[in-house]
C-alpha positions, 0 to 999 in steps of 0.5 A: 683674407689669405689666398690659396696660392700661399698655402698650396704648392705650385704645380710642376712646370708652372710659375707665379707671375704676378697674379697668375699661374703660367706655364710654357710648353715647347712643341715639336711642331706647329700642329702639335701646338695647335692640338694642345691648344685645342685640348686645353680649350676643351678642358677650360670649357669643361671646367668653366675656367678659361686661361689665356693661351698663346700659341707660337710656332714651337710653344704654347703659353698658358696663363691662368688666374681667378680674375674675380679675386685678382689672384691665384685660387684653388680653381687655378691650381686644379686647372693647372694639375688637369692641364699637366695631365694633358701636357704629359701626353704630348 
């Protein structure tokens, strides 16, 4: 069965790395990165779809995949678009 990643475009700012969608966001301050991380975490809880989030001093890195199928699916694409809305507000 073909996965959705083959038929849908990758959301702006995201790249495919292996079986994941990944986006790195540069932040002006550590506090801004913490705030974005919290917003992404709240989005993940609301969508019941939880990415890996790595916070460093000036960057937040988000990796999302549907682990149950070992690939990027429509859920990941939808999550990435929703995350982009939050990212555009920083």
